[in-house]
N, C-alpha and C positions, 0 to 999 in steps of 0.2 A: 325173818322179821315177825315171828309169831309171839315174841315175848315183849312187845311194845307196851310201855306204860308211861304215864306222866307223873312227874314228881315236882313239888314246889322248888323253886330256885332256892338253894341253901348254901351255906359255907362249904359243904361237901361237894357241890356240883358247879359252883361258879367258875372255877378254873377250867373244868372240862367244857362248859358252855362257851367260855371266852376263847377256847382253843379250836372251836369248830372252824374248819377250813372250807371255803367255797370253791367252786370250780373257777378256772381262769375266766376273767371277763365279768363275773357276777358282782364283784366288789362295788362297782359303780351303781348298782341297783339296790343293794341291801346294806343298811347300816350295820356296823359291827355290833355284836351282842354287848360289848362293853358300853355302848351308848345307852342301852336301856337297863343295864344292871342297877344303876343308881335311881332310876325313875320310880320304882316301887317304894323306895325309902321316902320319897316325897309324900305320897299318899297311898299307903298300902290298902286302903279300903276300896280304891278304884282300879288298882293294877292287879293283873293276873299273870305273873311270870311262871313259866313251867319249862322244865327240860323234858325231852323225850328220851327215854332210856330203853335200850334194846339189850336185854340180859343185864349186864353190869356196865354197859358202855353208854355214855351220853352221845346221842347221834343227832339231836336237834334241840331247838329252843323256840318257844312261842311266847308272845306276850299279848294279852288282851287288855283292853281298858273298858271299864263299865262305869258310866256316870250318867244316870237318867236325867240329871239336872243340867248337863252341859249345854251352854247356849247354842252350840252348833250341833244339829241333829246327827251329822255324820260322825261325831266323836262321842256319842252316847254309848254305843256298843261297837267296838272297833277291834279288828285284828291289827295290832300296832307293829309287831315284828314277828317274822318267822324265818328261821335259818335252819337248814339241814346240811350236815356235813357233806361235802362234795362227793366223797366216795360212797355215801349212802343215798344219794338222790335217786329218784325214779324207782324207789322200792316201796312206796306207800307211806313213808314216815310223815311227809308233809300233809298228806291227805288225812292220816290218822290225827295229827295235831290240829288241823283246821276243823275237822269234824268234832273233836273234843271241845274246842273253843266255842263252836256253834252250839253244842249241847249246853255248855256252861251259860251262854247268853240266853238260851231258851229257858233254862231253869231259873234264871234271874228275872224272867218276865219280859225279855225283849223279843220282838218279832222280826228283827233284822240285825244283821252283822255287816259292818262296812269294812273296807280296806282301800288304801290308796297305793297305786303303783305307777312306776315309770314305764313307758313303752320301750321297745328295743328288742333286737334279736335275742340277746342273752337275758332279757328281763323276765320277770315272773308272770307276765300276762297269761301265758298258756296254762300255767299251774292254777292261777286263780280261777280262770274260766272252767278248768277241768273239775274243780271242786264245787262249782255251782255259782260263783260270783258272776254278776252281770254288770257291765258298765252302766252307770246311771247319771254320769256327769263328769265334770272336769274341775280340778282345783284352780285357784288363781295362778298357779305356777305351771299349769299345763299337764299336770299328772292326771291319771285316770282315777275316778272315784267309782268303786264297785260296791255292790250290795248282794248279800245272800239272804233271801227271804227265809225266815224260820217258820 
């Protein structure tokens, strides 16, 4: 995993991003990449979709959202989606992507990055805690609201 880099989501990488396979049981916690592919088209000034590439292979997808005027503070600088191919998980790809998004948020002048996750044994909580997010509340739907101080 020494050749990791981020690339903007493009016509050349959409199919690979859409084909990322999760580990069994993770589907209930992570929305498919296809859910978020159309979102940047709605407002590309606030969306930050990227694929994680290892060599020539797309191994992950991350999407951030930056809107300093959003009425809800938790949606001003947020990690909206992160998917890492099941075969490539636990190799540092997600950490690489999350840290890159945090750096993008910092460069845009934000002092905090948020994320929302569901609990559960196969859920992403351990990952988010391992990269530095800390629970700061709960959504109206009972999901965990986490924040990474930048």
